[in-house]
Backbone bond lengths (Angstrom), bond angles and torsions (degrees), N, CA, C in turn:
res aa  C-N    CA-C-N  psi(-1)  N-CA   C-N-CA  omega(-1)  CA-C   N-CA-C  phi
1 X - - - 1.450 - - 1.529 110.92 -
2 X 1.315 116.88 -38.28 1.459 121.29 -178.57 1.562 109.09 -61.90
3 X 1.307 117.84 -44.52 1.424 122.52 179.59 1.532 111.84 -62.43
4 X 1.307 116.60 -36.90 1.452 122.96 179.72 1.545 108.84 -61.33
5 X 1.335 116.19 -47.38 1.475 119.20 -177.12 1.515 110.29 -74.75
6 X 1.282 118.44 -27.22 1.483 121.37 175.28 1.552 109.91 -66.70
7 X 1.367 114.74 -38.79 1.449 117.79 177.87 1.547 111.04 -67.62
8 X 1.313 115.30 -38.07 1.469 118.61 177.35 1.534 111.01 -63.09
9 X 1.310 114.68 -43.43 1.495 119.85 177.85 1.538 111.32 -60.42
10 X 1.280 115.62 -40.56 1.468 121.27 177.17 1.507 112.06 -65.09
11 X 1.309 116.72 -40.53 1.468 122.88 178.17 1.539 110.88 -62.98
12 X 1.312 116.68 -41.63 1.467 121.28 178.61 1.508 111.60 -63.24
13 X 1.329 115.35 -44.05 1.470 119.78 -179.44 1.540 111.84 -66.28
14 X 1.327 117.29 -36.38 1.462 122.01 -179.51 1.505 111.20 -72.38
15 X 1.315 118.93 -39.72 1.467 122.44 -175.61 1.541 112.94 -90.03
16 X 1.317 117.17 -20.88 1.439 118.29 -177.05 1.517 113.85 83.09
17 X 1.356 115.15 1.63 1.491 118.67 179.28 1.521 108.48 -73.18
18 X 1.338 114.86 159.73 1.463 121.42 -179.35 1.540 110.95 -102.80
19 X 1.325 115.30 -7.76 1.473 120.62 -179.36 1.496 112.58 -154.45
20 X 1.343 117.62 159.86 1.425 122.07 173.46 1.501 107.16 -149.67
21 X 1.328 117.00 140.46 1.468 121.84 178.52 1.548 110.33 -91.11
22 X 1.257 117.31 130.18 1.494 119.75 178.74 1.506 111.57 -81.84
23 X 1.329 118.86 -15.72 1.464 121.31 179.51 1.535 111.13 -91.55
24 X 1.316 116.08 -35.23 1.514 122.09 178.47 1.524 104.42 -144.92
25 X 1.301 119.12 98.11 1.441 121.81 -172.19 1.527 116.84 -56.49
26 X 1.339 116.75 -24.60 1.463 118.76 -177.97 1.530 112.92 -93.27
27 X 1.308 118.68 -9.49 1.504 121.58 177.24 1.508 108.46 -81.99
28 X 1.369 115.69 165.56 1.465 119.26 -178.11 1.522 109.09 -137.86
29 X 1.329 114.20 155.37 1.444 121.63 178.15 1.541 107.44 -80.81
30 X 1.340 117.56 119.76 1.445 122.27 -173.99 1.521 111.80 -138.21
31 X 1.344 115.26 157.87 1.461 120.02 174.73 1.548 104.99 -82.59
32 X 1.301 117.58 123.38 1.493 121.57 -176.33 1.533 109.90 -95.12
33 X 1.287 118.21 -42.19 1.480 122.41 175.54 1.504 109.46 -163.09
34 X 1.328 116.12 137.57 1.452 121.83 -178.71 1.517 109.79 56.98
35 X 1.301 118.47 -123.11 1.469 123.16 179.55 1.526 110.67 -105.54
36 X 1.337 117.07 11.95 1.467 121.39 -178.65 1.563 108.77 -85.68
37 X 1.344 115.95 129.50 1.452 119.30 -179.84 1.528 108.19 -122.58
38 X 1.354 114.11 151.87 1.471 120.87 -179.72 1.537 107.15 -145.82
39 X 1.327 116.06 156.40 1.457 121.93 167.59 1.541 104.55 -87.34
40 X 1.316 116.92 116.14 1.437 119.13 -169.14 1.536 113.38 -161.43
41 X 1.294 116.56 -179.14 1.483 124.54 169.89 1.548 105.00 -110.23
42 X 1.336 114.32 161.87 1.448 121.38 176.63 1.500 110.07 -113.95
43 X 1.318 119.13 133.99 1.452 124.53 178.56 1.524 110.01 -102.90
44 X 1.327 116.33 121.68 1.467 122.15 174.39 1.545 106.44 -105.12
45 X 1.323 117.08 133.07 1.470 120.20 177.62 1.529 109.84 -132.58
46 X 1.328 114.18 152.46 1.482 121.74 169.69 1.527 107.31 -117.55
47 X 1.350 114.44 123.53 1.446 118.83 -175.70 1.535 109.72 -123.42
48 X 1.361 116.57 135.12 1.476 118.87 179.54 1.530 108.98 -79.29
49 X 1.331 114.42 142.73 1.474 119.80 -171.61 1.547 114.92 -76.11
50 X 1.323 114.99 -16.78 1.479 118.15 -174.25 1.567 111.87 -83.79
51 X 1.290 115.49 -49.53 1.458 120.51 -175.03 1.514 114.34 -110.13
52 X 1.341 117.58 -5.31 1.495 123.27 -176.03 1.514 111.30 62.65
53 X 1.337 115.72 33.62 1.477 120.58 177.79 1.542 108.53 -89.07
54 X 1.335 117.01 136.41 1.482 120.57 177.58 1.524 107.07 -80.87
55 X 1.333 118.83 119.63 1.470 121.78 -178.62 1.549 110.26 -98.68
56 X 1.306 118.37 -14.96 1.476 121.14 -177.41 1.500 110.57 -160.27
57 X 1.337 117.66 150.83 1.457 120.46 174.00 1.522 107.36 -151.36
58 X 1.346 114.87 156.21 1.495 120.63 177.79 1.540 105.74 -150.72
59 X 1.356 114.57 126.23 1.427 121.45 173.80 1.539 109.05 -93.60
60 X 1.320 115.89 127.20 1.508 118.16 -177.37 1.520 106.54 -133.11
61 X 1.341 114.22 173.41 1.490 119.60 171.10 1.529 110.37 -116.00
62 X 1.337 115.07 29.46 1.466 122.55 177.67 1.545 108.69 -117.97
63 X 1.335 115.23 156.14 1.475 117.59 176.77 1.544 112.21 -76.94
64 X 1.295 118.82 -177.19 1.454 123.72 -171.92 1.547 114.83 -74.86
65 X 1.319 118.07 -18.35 1.450 122.59 -168.65 1.554 113.80 -57.76
66 X 1.324 116.45 -34.79 1.455 119.17 -178.21 1.550 112.02 -113.10
67 X 1.319 115.70 22.75 1.489 119.24 -175.09 1.515 114.40 -94.15
68 X 1.318 118.62 -24.11 1.472 120.83 -171.57 1.506 113.70 -61.30
69 X 1.312 119.03 -49.70 1.456 122.53 -176.13 1.494 112.66 -58.39
70 X 1.333 117.09 -45.97 1.450 119.94 178.78 1.494 115.47 -63.20
71 X 1.346 114.26 -41.14 1.503 117.68 178.58 1.500 111.36 -70.47
72 X 1.306 118.23 -33.01 1.510 120.30 176.09 1.529 110.62 -64.82
73 X 1.369 114.58 -40.51 1.465 118.00 -179.88 1.510 110.48 -65.43
74 X 1.322 117.79 -38.35 1.470 120.98 178.24 1.555 111.02 -67.84
75 X 1.308 115.75 -38.60 1.481 123.36 179.87 1.546 108.27 -63.03
76 X 1.295 115.37 -44.82 1.489 119.93 -177.75 1.551 109.06 -63.90
77 X 1.341 118.03 -37.74 1.442 122.10 177.57 1.534 111.35 -67.27
78 X 1.310 118.13 -44.21 1.439 123.56 -178.55 1.548 112.70 -67.82
79 X 1.325 115.65 -43.02 1.448 120.53 -178.30 1.504 113.66 -85.37
80 X 1.329 116.16 -14.16 1.483 122.71 -177.41 1.499 112.77 58.81
81 X 1.317 117.39 31.93 1.441 122.48 177.06 1.520 108.91 -161.11
82 X 1.311 113.71 160.09 1.478 118.37 173.92 1.531 109.17 -116.56
83 X 1.328 114.80 14.34 1.455 118.97 -178.60 1.515 112.49 -87.59
84 X 1.324 116.18 66.76 1.436 121.36 176.22 1.531 109.07 -154.10
85 X 1.317 115.94 162.95 1.488 122.08 178.98 1.513 108.30 -109.78
86 X 1.356 116.34 128.72 1.424 122.03 -178.97 1.542 111.10 -101.87
87 X 1.332 116.90 130.29 1.463 122.45 -178.08 1.532 110.37 -107.09
88 X 1.333 116.86 130.61 1.449 121.87 -177.88 1.535 111.27 -136.50
89 X 1.328 116.80 152.68 1.487 117.89 174.37 1.529 109.87 -85.59
90 X 1.315 114.55 175.20 1.480 118.29 -171.69 1.510 116.07 -62.84
91 X 1.271 118.45 -15.74 1.491 123.31 179.23 1.523 110.67 -65.12
92 X 1.330 117.52 -19.41 1.469 121.46 -179.50 1.548 113.16 -98.63
93 X 1.299 116.37 7.62 1.493 122.02 -175.55 1.549 109.71 -78.14
94 X 1.333 114.98 88.30 1.454 122.79 -178.87 1.528 108.91 -136.46
95 X 1.384 113.08 129.35 1.477 119.19 -171.86 1.532 112.27 -55.46
96 X 1.344 118.39 -46.90 1.484 120.64 -176.63 1.506 111.77 -63.14
97 X 1.320 117.64 -31.87 1.440 120.42 177.62 1.519 113.74 -71.40
98 X 1.314 116.46 -32.97 1.496 119.43 171.53 1.510 111.30 -62.78
99 X 1.333 115.74 -40.89 1.460 119.17 177.83 1.505 113.10 -63.76
100 X 1.351 116.88 -37.31 1.463 120.92 174.96 1.523 111.19 -62.92
101 X 1.340 116.85 -42.78 1.443 122.73 177.43 1.525 110.22 -58.32
102 X 1.323 115.49 -44.36 1.495 119.57 178.71 1.510 110.53 -62.96
103 X 1.305 118.65 -40.96 1.425 121.28 179.27 1.561 112.68 -63.18
104 X 1.349 114.64 -33.46 1.459 121.63 179.91 1.546 109.86 -80.98
105 X 1.315 117.94 -13.68 1.452 122.59 -179.02 1.542 111.59 74.76
106 X 1.334 117.13 30.46 1.439 122.50 -177.99 1.517 110.66 -110.02
107 X 1.347 117.24 128.18 1.442 120.76 -179.38 1.540 109.93 -81.32
108 X 1.329 116.08 134.89 1.475 120.81 -178.32 1.522 109.03 -120.64
109 X 1.312 115.95 151.91 1.459 125.31 168.82 1.546 104.33 -128.36
110 X 1.317 115.07 104.83 1.443 121.58 -178.97 1.552 109.04 -117.96
111 X 1.334 116.43 126.87 1.462 119.52 -179.30 1.509 110.76 -56.62
112 X 1.333 115.88 145.20 1.470 122.71 -175.52 1.538 109.82 -94.52
113 X 1.344 117.60 115.07 1.454 118.78 179.15 1.512 112.72 -68.66
114 X 1.336 116.12 150.52 1.448 120.60 178.02 1.525 108.58 -71.63
115 X 1.322 116.03 144.23 1.489 119.98 178.92 1.509 110.13 -123.88
116 X 1.294 116.68 146.58 1.455 122.38 177.59 1.544 110.95 -81.13
117 X 1.311 115.44 141.87 1.456 119.91 -175.79 1.526 109.03 -77.70
118 X 1.377 116.89 136.68 1.432 120.80 173.95 1.529 112.74 -95.00
119 X 1.304 114.36 0.47 1.484 118.71 -179.35 1.521 110.31 -101.57
120 X 1.307 118.27 146.20 1.472 121.89 179.39 1.534 113.35 -58.16
121 X 1.346 116.28 -32.90 1.464 120.39 179.59 1.533 109.24 -122.43
122 X 1.365 115.20 142.04 1.482 119.11 -174.87 1.530 112.65 -65.97
123 X 1.300 119.11 -18.78 1.449 122.39 179.43 1.529 110.80 -69.60
124 X 1.294 117.00 -9.65 1.495 120.39 -176.14 1.575 110.71 -122.95
125 X 1.310 114.10 27.62 1.451 117.29 173.59 1.515 109.50 -68.98
126 X 1.321 118.59 168.13 1.449 122.02 -177.66 1.529 112.62 -58.65
127 X 1.314 116.14 -34.10 1.470 118.07 -179.94 1.537 113.75 -65.56
128 X 1.320 116.08 -13.50 1.469 119.73 178.94 1.514 110.95 -83.96
129 X 1.347 117.16 -8.50 1.422 121.33 -178.40 1.553 108.06 -98.76
130 X 1.307 118.90 132.14 1.494 120.65 -179.77 1.506 110.89 -99.64
131 X 1.330 116.74 139.51 1.461 121.33 -177.13 1.506 109.23 -103.87
132 X 1.345 115.73 135.50 1.442 123.15 176.75 1.539 107.55 -109.18
133 X 1.350 116.98 108.01 1.462 121.37 -178.28 1.504 114.42 -62.51
134 X 1.339 116.77 -43.67 1.449 120.34 -177.76 1.495 114.29 -65.58
135 X 1.325 116.47 -30.73 1.468 121.71 179.18 1.498 114.09 -101.11
136 X 1.361 116.18 -4.58 1.452 122.33 -178.73 1.527 110.68 50.10
137 X 1.324 114.29 56.56 1.502 117.89 -177.47 1.540 109.64 -149.69
138 X 1.319 114.15 160.40 1.484 120.11 174.84 1.542 107.68 -111.56
139 X 1.322 117.23 149.54 1.460 123.14 172.07 1.522 108.03 -114.70
140 X 1.304 116.52 126.06 1.496 121.18 -176.81 1.519 109.75 -83.20
141 X 1.341 118.59 170.36 1.478 119.57 178.66 1.530 114.69 -60.79
142 X 1.321 116.91 -18.87 1.479 121.11 177.33 1.528 111.34 -91.85
143 X 1.365 116.82 8.46 1.488 123.46 176.69 1.544 113.28 71.61
144 X 1.346 116.96 20.56 1.451 119.63 175.44 1.543 107.25 -89.40
145 X 1.321 116.49 150.04 1.475 121.14 -179.38 1.504 112.42 -99.50
146 X 1.320 114.19 127.15 1.474 120.15 178.01 1.547 107.16 -102.64
147 X 1.349 115.83 123.97 1.477 120.85 -177.77 1.495 112.37 -112.70
148 X 1.312 115.95 158.45 1.458 123.38 173.81 1.503 110.74 -100.46
149 X 1.293 116.41 152.24 1.498 119.83 173.69 1.492 110.96 -83.15
150 X 1.321 118.22 0.75 1.462 122.39 177.44 1.523 114.87 90.18
151 X 1.330 117.26 -9.52 1.468 120.58 -177.95 1.494 111.68 -82.12
152 X 1.301 115.65 146.51 1.455 124.48 174.41 1.535 108.35 -99.90
153 X 1.315 115.85 129.38 1.468 121.25 174.01 1.514 109.25 -108.03
154 X 1.336 115.82 150.49 1.461 120.54 -169.90 1.532 111.18 -119.40
155 X 1.344 114.27 131.61 1.433 120.91 170.28 1.570 105.30 -106.47
156 X 1.294 115.66 -170.83 1.479 118.99 179.07 1.499 112.31 -65.07
157 X 1.345 117.37 -35.15 1.462 119.30 -170.54 1.533 114.93 -111.67
158 X 1.323 118.94 -17.13 1.464 119.81 -176.13 1.522 112.21 -159.17
159 X 1.320 115.69 170.44 1.486 120.69 175.29 1.532 108.57 -107.38
160 X 1.344 115.24 156.90 1.430 119.62 -179.34 1.531 110.53 -152.91
161 X 1.309 116.28 159.70 1.474 125.06 174.87 1.548 107.93 -111.47
162 X 1.325 115.14 153.39 1.494 121.62 174.21 1.491 111.72 -108.66
163 X 1.313 115.13 144.04 1.503 120.11 -179.24 1.507 108.00 -128.41
164 X 1.401 113.07 131.77 1.486 121.16 -176.27 1.521 109.13 -140.94
165 X 1.317 113.41 168.53 1.484 120.79 173.93 1.560 108.22 -148.34
166 X 1.315 113.81 144.29 1.448 117.73 177.60 1.530 111.17 -79.37
167 X 1.300 116.56 -8.78 1.476 121.71 178.86 1.529 111.23 -64.23
168 X 1.331 117.13 -19.72 1.471 119.64 179.49 1.515 112.80 -58.89
169 X 1.328 116.14 -33.91 1.453 121.58 -175.56 1.494 111.75 -56.74
170 X 1.322 120.62 -37.14 1.444 122.72 -175.68 1.537 113.52 -114.93
171 X 1.343 114.12 13.74 1.499 117.87 -176.83 1.503 109.79 -74.55
172 X 1.351 119.21 129.45 1.445 122.14 -179.26 1.496 116.24 -70.78
173 X 1.340 117.33 -17.48 1.469 121.42 177.69 1.517 113.61 -110.55
174 X 1.318 115.04 21.63 1.455 119.62 -177.96 1.544 111.87 -56.12
175 X 1.318 117.41 -36.42 1.473 122.42 -178.02 1.510 111.51 -66.06
176 X 1.324 118.21 -19.07 1.439 122.75 177.74 1.529 111.45 -88.56
177 X 1.282 116.91 -21.14 1.451 123.86 -173.24 1.526 113.58 -97.17
178 X 1.329 115.37 -37.68 1.490 118.64 -174.52 1.516 110.94 -151.95
179 X 1.287 115.51 150.34 1.475 121.27 176.83 1.515 110.02 -99.49
180 X 1.361 117.21 -0.32 1.467 121.01 178.29 1.494 110.89 -75.06
181 X 1.309 116.39 123.43 1.478 121.79 -178.33 1.520 110.90 -88.80
182 X 1.308 117.69 -24.42 1.451 120.59 -175.50 1.524 115.32 -90.47
183 X 1.348 115.22 -48.17 1.475 118.86 -168.66 1.537 114.57 -107.92
184 X 1.311 118.95 -10.55 1.439 119.66 -172.34 1.517 113.59 76.55
185 X 1.281 119.54 -161.87 1.456 122.93 -177.84 1.528 111.26 -80.78
186 X 1.346 115.65 129.99 1.460 121.59 176.70 1.533 107.58 -122.76
187 X 1.310 116.30 127.46 1.467 122.42 176.30 1.495 110.73 -104.68
188 X 1.327 117.02 144.32 1.423 121.98 173.52 1.530 110.45 -113.77
189 X 1.340 115.41 138.36 1.497 120.16 178.65 1.512 106.87 -129.69
190 X 1.323 114.23 118.26 1.490 117.84 -177.53 1.536 110.32 -78.36
191 X 1.309 115.80 163.95 1.456 121.20 178.26 1.506 113.00 -64.16
192 X 1.337 116.60 -15.99 1.471 120.02 -177.33 1.524 110.89 -104.17
193 X 1.329 118.67 6.33 1.483 122.17 -174.46 1.516 112.22 -59.29
194 X 1.328 116.41 -38.31 1.443 119.44 -179.88 1.533 113.12 -59.62
195 X 1.352 114.79 -42.86 1.480 120.60 179.38 1.548 110.06 -69.46
196 X 1.319 115.68 -35.22 1.501 118.95 177.03 1.536 110.54 -64.40
197 X 1.357 115.78 -43.66 1.462 120.42 179.81 1.530 111.98 -66.06
198 X 1.329 115.12 -34.75 1.479 119.33 178.12 1.523 110.47 -65.61
199 X 1.334 116.97 -40.11 1.447 120.40 175.89 1.499 110.90 -62.69
200 X 1.352 117.85 -43.18 1.480 120.61 177.95 1.511 113.46 -57.76
201 X 1.337 112.89 -40.72 1.481 119.90 177.52 1.533 111.89 -62.54
202 X 1.323 114.37 -42.74 1.516 119.20 179.77 1.566 110.21 -66.04
203 X 1.307 116.34 -39.44 1.477 120.57 177.49 1.534 109.22 -60.99
204 X 1.323 118.04 -44.54 1.465 121.50 -179.38 1.494 111.18 -64.31
205 X 1.330 118.16 -32.53 1.487 121.02 -176.37 1.512 111.99 -95.32
206 X 1.340 118.89 -0.25 1.454 119.59 -171.35 1.533 114.82 -80.49
207 X 1.332 116.72 -13.97 1.470 117.93 -179.40 1.498 111.12 64.49
208 X 1.361 115.22 -127.63 1.469 120.42 -178.77 1.512 114.57 -88.80
209 X 1.348 116.67 -0.98 1.440 119.29 -176.47 1.528 113.67 -59.72
210 X 1.351 117.03 -47.47 1.462 118.05 179.91 1.481 113.01 -61.39
211 X 1.358 117.13 -30.18 1.456 119.30 -176.67 1.488 112.80 -65.18
212 X 1.365 118.14 -13.00 1.453 122.52 178.96 1.538 111.43 -74.83
213 X 1.367 117.53 -17.43 1.456 119.11 -171.42 1.548 112.68 -56.69
214 X 1.282 116.49 -48.99 1.433 119.07 -177.76 1.527 112.66 -60.32
215 X 1.317 116.56 -41.71 1.461 122.26 -179.60 1.536 111.64 -64.61
216 X 1.360 115.14 -29.68 1.463 120.26 -177.07 1.521 110.11 -82.60
217 X 1.276 118.66 -61.02 1.492 121.77 -169.66 1.510 112.41 -84.44
218 X 1.342 118.92 -26.64 1.463 119.85 179.92 1.510 112.17 -81.12
219 X 1.294 119.32 -15.24 1.444 121.96 -179.49 1.543 111.88 -60.63
220 X 1.365 117.14 -49.25 1.515 116.03 176.34 1.505 113.63 -62.74
221 X 1.342 116.17 -40.79 1.477 118.87 -178.81 1.499 111.75 -63.54
222 X 1.372 116.50 -41.68 1.466 119.69 178.52 1.533 112.27 -61.72
223 X 1.340 114.60 -42.00 1.458 120.53 -179.87 1.519 111.76 -64.02
224 X 1.333 114.81 -48.87 1.466 120.61 -177.03 1.532 113.39 -66.01
225 X 1.346 113.66 -47.49 1.505 117.85 -170.67 1.522 110.37 -86.34
226 X 1.328 117.62 -41.99 1.464 117.83 -174.43 1.529 113.74 -87.88
227 X 1.359 113.84 -45.81 1.503 117.30 -175.19 1.528 112.23 -81.82
228 X 1.350 116.85 -39.61 1.447 121.30 -174.16 1.539 111.54 -99.26
229 X 1.279 119.92 -13.11 1.496 122.38 178.92 1.529 115.37 79.09
230 X 1.312 119.52 12.90 1.456 121.84 179.36 1.551 109.05 -85.10
231 X 1.293 117.49 72.53 1.448 121.98 -179.89 1.539 112.88 -106.83
232 X 1.302 117.87 11.88 1.468 122.50 176.97 1.500 109.96 -156.26
233 X 1.331 116.67 162.52 1.473 123.08 177.24 1.558 108.18 -73.35
234 X 1.335 114.54 135.22 1.463 118.45 -174.99 1.528 111.16 -93.89
235 X 1.305 119.88 -38.95 1.447 122.42 -173.26 1.506 114.32 -83.89
236 X 1.322 116.83 -160.64 1.450 122.20 -176.07 1.550 112.18 -70.87
237 X 1.332 112.91 175.01 1.523 118.47 -174.42 1.527 111.17 -77.44
238 X 1.323 114.59 165.29 1.477 121.08 178.91 1.476 112.37 110.63
239 X 1.328 116.62 145.25 1.482 120.81 -175.36 1.516 113.15 -67.55
240 X 1.330 117.38 -33.53 1.475 119.34 178.21 1.528 112.23 -67.58
241 X 1.317 116.02 -40.80 1.486 121.05 175.53 1.521 110.27 -65.72
242 X 1.326 115.48 -40.90 1.512 118.95 -179.39 1.542 109.28 -65.02
243 X 1.371 115.74 -37.65 1.449 118.72 -179.92 1.563 110.96 -68.47
244 X 1.350 115.46 -40.84 1.494 118.11 176.73 1.535 111.76 -64.28
245 X 1.336 115.90 -42.89 1.437 121.73 178.96 1.550 109.18 -57.93
246 X 1.291 116.72 -49.07 1.466 123.35 178.92 1.493 111.50 -61.73
247 X 1.334 116.07 -41.13 1.476 120.09 179.94 1.501 113.63 -59.55
248 X 1.365 116.63 -40.25 1.467 120.08 176.76 1.527 110.96 -64.57
249 X 1.341 117.46 -39.74 1.451 120.51 179.97 1.521 110.41 -63.33
250 X 1.349 116.53 -42.33 1.467 121.82 -177.40 1.530 111.92 -71.50
251 X 1.342 117.07 -33.97 1.440 120.44 174.91 1.524 110.01 -64.46
252 X 1.332 117.20 -42.56 1.422 121.69 176.92 1.528 111.85 -61.11
253 X 1.316 114.57 -41.71 1.494 119.20 178.17 1.526 110.19 -63.06
254 X 1.357 116.55 -46.64 1.477 118.48 -177.83 1.539 111.36 -62.45
255 X 1.353 116.30 -42.35 1.415 119.78 -179.24 1.547 111.36 -62.39
256 X 1.323 114.81 -43.39 1.454 119.89 178.42 1.503 110.65 -65.65
257 X 1.297 118.20 -37.66 1.452 121.82 177.59 1.529 112.00 -66.66
258 X 1.299 116.55 -42.35 1.475 120.41 178.81 1.539 109.76 -64.70
259 X 1.367 115.41 -40.45 1.472 120.67 178.22 1.537 110.55 -60.23
260 X 1.334 116.32 -41.54 1.443 119.25 -179.41 1.551 111.67 -69.40
261 X 1.340 116.29 -32.61 1.496 120.06 -178.99 1.527 110.59 -75.28
262 X 1.366 116.35 -47.46 1.452 121.88 -174.45 1.532 115.11 -81.73
263 X 1.329 115.04 -31.57 1.456 120.13 -169.66 1.514 111.49 91.19
264 X 1.331 118.13 163.16 1.428 121.11 -174.24 1.525 113.71 -63.69
265 X 1.339 117.52 -44.79 1.433 121.92 -176.96 1.557 112.61 -60.48
266 X 1.314 115.23 -54.05 1.452 120.34 -179.46 1.517 111.97 -63.70
267 X 1.325 115.74 -37.62 1.465 121.38 -179.32 1.543 110.32 -65.04
268 X 1.338 116.58 -41.61 1.461 121.41 175.32 1.531 111.68 -62.39
269 X 1.317 115.98 -41.39 1.449 120.81 179.24 1.546 109.89 -62.64
270 X 1.324 115.24 -41.11 1.473 120.90 179.45 1.513 109.74 -63.36
271 X 1.310 119.26 -45.52 1.465 122.20 178.14 1.497 111.28 -60.52
272 X 1.305 117.01 -40.79 1.437 120.52 179.68 1.542 112.64 -64.36
273 X 1.278 115.64 -39.16 1.493 119.89 175.17 1.498 111.31 -64.92
274 X 1.309 115.74 -42.01 1.492 120.11 178.60 1.521 110.77 -64.00
275 X 1.339 115.21 -39.42 1.473 117.80 179.78 1.510 111.13 -64.91
276 X 1.334 118.12 -40.48 1.452 122.14 178.23 1.544 110.94 -65.51
277 X 1.314 115.34 -39.03 1.467 120.16 -179.24 1.540 110.79 -67.11
278 X 1.332 115.48 -42.42 1.487 119.67 178.44 1.491 111.06 -65.74
279 X 1.365 118.13 -40.83 1.445 122.50 177.38 1.533 111.39 -59.91
280 X 1.321 116.26 -45.22 1.451 119.99 178.70 1.512 112.30 -65.37
281 X 1.361 117.39 -34.74 1.460 120.96 176.61 1.524 110.98 -64.12
282 X 1.353 116.28 -43.93 1.483 118.48 -178.48 1.528 109.67 -69.00
283 X 1.318 118.65 -36.69 1.459 119.45 177.17 1.515 111.97 -63.46
284 X 1.354 115.99 -38.01 1.472 122.66 -179.88 1.529 108.52 -66.08
285 X 1.326 116.68 -46.28 1.432 120.23 178.60 1.545 111.65 -62.64
286 X 1.320 116.25 -39.51 1.440 122.19 178.65 1.537 111.51 -62.11
287 X 1.323 115.98 -41.39 1.493 120.92 -179.19 1.546 109.94 -64.82
288 X 1.334 116.11 -38.12 1.448 120.05 -179.83 1.517 110.10 -66.34
289 X 1.313 115.69 -43.52 1.479 120.52 -178.98 1.551 109.45 -64.64
290 X 1.346 116.72 -39.87 1.446 120.83 179.70 1.513 110.90 -64.52
291 X 1.323 116.00 -39.86 1.477 121.45 177.83 1.499 111.38 -63.38
292 X 1.312 118.20 -40.78 1.446 121.34 -179.74 1.527 110.61 -68.58
293 X 1.326 117.09 -40.79 1.467 119.76 179.31 1.506 112.35 -67.57
């Protein structure tokens, strides 16, 4: 047993991973909902809003936080356009992913997660401070200006600036705004904050559009997991097998969905046309191979 765990420790050091599953080496321990955690894979899907057809999927061993940009890039390639709006739940609310969406020219509506206040009084939460882009400054509820020294500071995932004001020293409501006795109130603004604020503005202006998200993307999951009982991977271990397993489930869902939309007669006609097309394609490929030989 000691050698087994020494090998695992060596593997973690070599790969840079922070964890490894002994039951399925490619799966990862993740939060699935609330405070519930499981060793599992994560399924990302892209679903069209009109017919609830799954146009793309990806099985990963990462959580949702860094998934949006990659799935948007794949959707743009599949659809050959960026003229669509993508709806996501709050698990996808990550600054760098908003910036990727902006680079791709794709509009997103991502639910805004609740945040805990860092101020002693709710009247002095970050949302009470207004940002001036042209002046690169914040104005606090007491109308004092917080400025940055222009320097970018780096964390593991992003860069940010800090904003302060000397007015904190003599401010009569300082005790409501900050618990810091030495420096007064300090605000941080990440390099992605502009994209985050743009998403918030779109959410506010979207009306009932965002409410469609659950009806669109949760429809396939509800059918697969609740109605059909596909709530776990059936075949052997490994992410490739998990992806293949999931692919068969999603193909079955799409075929059933198309059958329900078209009806039996039209669906049968469609399959017949596809069969003829595939037969012609194989005959064409066969003739090319024969000519080469």
